[in-house]
DOVEX-171063 format. One record per residue (C-alpha): residue number from 1; residue in three letters; x, y, z. Coordinates in nm, 2 decimals, decimal comma. Example, Ala and Ser with C-alpha at 12.3 -4.5 7.8 and 13.67 -1.06 7.14 Angstrom:
<pts>
{1; "ALA"; {1,23; -0,45; 0,78}} {2; "SER"; {1,37; -0,11; 0,71}} 
</pts>
This chain:
<pts>
{1; "MET"; {14,34; 3,74; 4,82}} {2; "LYS"; {14,15; 3,55; 5,07}} {3; "LEU"; {13,82; 3,53; 5,09}} {4; "ASP"; {13,70; 3,54; 5,44}} {5; "GLY"; {13,33; 3,53; 5,61}} {6; "LYS"; {13,33; 3,88; 5,60}} {7; "LYS"; {13,38; 3,97; 5,23}} {8; "ALA"; {13,19; 3,66; 5,13}} {9; "GLY"; {12,91; 3,84; 5,32}} {10; "TYR"; {12,97; 4,20; 5,16}} {11; "VAL"; {12,98; 4,03; 4,83}} {12; "LEU"; {12,63; 3,79; 4,88}} {13; "LEU"; {12,50; 4,11; 5,03}} {14; "ARG"; {12,64; 4,33; 4,75}} {15; "VAL"; {12,47; 4,10; 4,44}} {16; "VAL"; {12,16; 4,03; 4,65}} {17; "LEU"; {12,06; 4,39; 4,65}} {18; "GLY"; {12,17; 4,44; 4,28}} {19; "VAL"; {11,92; 4,17; 4,21}} {20; "VAL"; {11,65; 4,25; 4,38}} {21; "PHE"; {11,69; 4,59; 4,20}} {22; "LEU"; {11,74; 4,45; 3,88}} {23; "LEU"; {11,46; 4,19; 3,88}} {24; "TYR"; {11,25; 4,51; 3,96}} {25; "GLY"; {11,33; 4,69; 3,67}} {26; "ILE"; {11,32; 4,41; 3,46}} {27; "ASN"; {10,90; 4,37; 3,58}} {28; "LYS"; {10,85; 4,73; 3,52}} {29; "PHE"; {10,99; 4,69; 3,16}} {30; "GLN"; {10,79; 4,37; 3,10}} {31; "THR"; {10,48; 4,52; 3,21}} {32; "GLY"; {10,56; 4,81; 3,01}} {33; "VAL"; {10,68; 5,16; 3,13}} {34; "GLY"; {10,35; 5,38; 2,98}} {35; "ALA"; {10,15; 5,12; 3,24}} {36; "THR"; {10,39; 5,19; 3,53}} {37; "ILE"; {10,38; 5,52; 3,46}} {38; "ASP"; {10,01; 5,54; 3,43}} {39; "GLN"; {10,00; 5,34; 3,75}} {40; "MET"; {10,19; 5,52; 3,97}} {41; "ALA"; {10,01; 5,85; 3,88}} {42; "ARG"; {9,70; 5,69; 3,96}} {43; "GLN"; {9,78; 5,61; 4,31}} {44; "PHE"; {9,91; 5,97; 4,36}} {45; "GLU"; {9,63; 6,15; 4,13}} {46; "ARG"; {9,48; 6,21; 4,50}} {47; "THR"; {9,80; 6,37; 4,66}} {48; "PHE"; {9,96; 6,73; 4,63}} {49; "LEU"; {10,23; 6,54; 4,45}} {50; "PRO"; {10,27; 6,68; 4,11}} {51; "THR"; {10,16; 6,44; 3,84}} {52; "ILE"; {10,44; 6,57; 3,58}} {53; "ALA"; {10,70; 6,45; 3,86}} {54; "ILE"; {10,55; 6,14; 3,94}} {55; "LYS"; {10,52; 6,05; 3,56}} {56; "ALA"; {10,90; 6,19; 3,52}} {57; "PHE"; {10,98; 5,98; 3,81}} {58; "GLY"; {10,81; 5,68; 3,69}} {59; "ALA"; {10,98; 5,67; 3,35}} {60; "THR"; {11,32; 5,69; 3,46}} {61; "LEU"; {11,26; 5,43; 3,77}} {62; "PRO"; {11,30; 5,12; 3,56}} {63; "SER"; {11,63; 5,22; 3,41}} {64; "LEU"; {11,78; 5,31; 3,72}} {65; "GLU"; {11,71; 5,03; 3,88}} {66; "VAL"; {11,85; 4,80; 3,59}} {67; "VAL"; {12,14; 4,98; 3,58}} {68; "VAL"; {12,20; 5,00; 3,94}} {69; "GLY"; {12,14; 4,63; 3,98}} {70; "ILE"; {12,39; 4,55; 3,67}} {71; "LEU"; {12,65; 4,75; 3,89}} {72; "LEU"; {12,59; 4,64; 4,18}} {73; "ILE"; {12,61; 4,26; 4,10}} {74; "ALA"; {12,94; 4,32; 3,91}} {75; "GLY"; {13,06; 4,54; 4,18}} {76; "LEU"; {13,14; 4,82; 3,92}} {77; "PHE"; {13,14; 5,17; 4,05}} {78; "THR"; {12,99; 5,00; 4,39}} {79; "ARG"; {13,00; 5,33; 4,57}} {80; "ALA"; {12,79; 5,54; 4,33}} {81; "ALA"; {12,55; 5,30; 4,25}} {82; "LEU"; {12,48; 5,23; 4,64}} {83; "VAL"; {12,46; 5,62; 4,63}} {84; "VAL"; {12,17; 5,56; 4,41}} {85; "ALA"; {12,00; 5,30; 4,55}} {86; "GLY"; {11,98; 5,49; 4,83}} {87; "LEU"; {11,85; 5,80; 4,66}} {88; "VAL"; {11,61; 5,60; 4,47}} {89; "LEU"; {11,50; 5,43; 4,79}} {90; "LEU"; {11,46; 5,76; 4,96}} {91; "ALA"; {11,20; 5,90; 4,62}} {92; "LEU"; {10,97; 5,59; 4,68}} {93; "SER"; {10,97; 5,58; 5,05}} {94; "ALA"; {10,88; 5,92; 5,05}} {95; "GLY"; {10,62; 5,87; 4,82}} {96; "LEU"; {10,48; 5,56; 4,98}} {97; "ALA"; {10,49; 5,79; 5,30}} {98; "VAL"; {10,26; 6,04; 5,14}} {99; "LEU"; {10,00; 5,75; 5,04}} {100; "GLY"; {10,04; 5,59; 5,43}} {101; "ASN"; {10,21; 5,26; 5,29}} {102; "ALA"; {10,37; 5,21; 5,63}} {103; "PRO"; {10,44; 4,83; 5,54}} {104; "THR"; {10,65; 4,88; 5,23}} {105; "VAL"; {10,82; 5,20; 5,40}} {106; "ALA"; {10,94; 4,98; 5,68}} {107; "THR"; {11,04; 4,74; 5,41}} {108; "ASN"; {11,24; 5,01; 5,20}} {109; "LEU"; {11,42; 5,11; 5,55}} {110; "LEU"; {11,57; 4,78; 5,56}} {111; "PHE"; {11,69; 4,78; 5,22}} {112; "LEU"; {11,83; 5,17; 5,31}} {113; "LEU"; {12,00; 4,96; 5,57}} {114; "VAL"; {12,16; 4,70; 5,32}} {115; "VAL"; {12,27; 5,02; 5,16}} {116; "TYR"; {12,40; 5,19; 5,47}} {117; "VAL"; {12,58; 4,84; 5,52}} {118; "LEU"; {12,74; 4,84; 5,21}} {119; "LEU"; {12,89; 5,14; 5,24}} {120; "SER"; {13,01; 5,15; 5,54}} {121; "HIS"; {13,22; 4,80; 5,46}} {122; "GLU"; {13,35; 4,95; 5,11}} {123; "GLU"; {13,68; 4,75; 5,25}} {124; "ASP"; {13,53; 4,40; 5,21}} {125; "ASN"; {13,44; 4,48; 4,84}} {126; "VAL"; {13,71; 4,25; 4,71}} {127; "LEU"; {13,54; 4,05; 4,45}} {128; "SER"; {13,43; 4,29; 4,21}} {129; "LEU"; {13,50; 4,45; 3,96}} {130; "ASP"; {13,63; 4,79; 4,14}} {131; "MET"; {13,85; 4,62; 4,31}} {132; "ALA"; {14,01; 4,43; 3,91}} {133; "ARG"; {14,02; 4,76; 3,81}} {134; "LYS"; {14,23; 4,89; 4,13}} {135; "GLY"; {14,46; 4,61; 4,02}} 
</pts>
């Protein structure tokens, strides 16, 4: 297998996105999932979003971030991990839009653009466990 610039770029982009997701998730576990849930609930208490939905999302977000991060770093189930990453970013962006946090929504759109690029160029995902599983 020849790792040309396009394929190397794909691997780097996939791994960096995975590291970002992994570290965000780990940070939430270190802070404490309960503290993360409470912080999110306080942020959204004056919005129309139901507190139970905010708390459920806050409870699942750290695990989703860690799992997606690990899968992306390893290149395992890459397409599914990218779809989940996109859905997480969609949910985060929607919530941030409700709060009027335009700068962070814009940042999330850049992450979504990375997800799009990775999904659009799956054929370059050669240095991955997905490729090793295919043989």
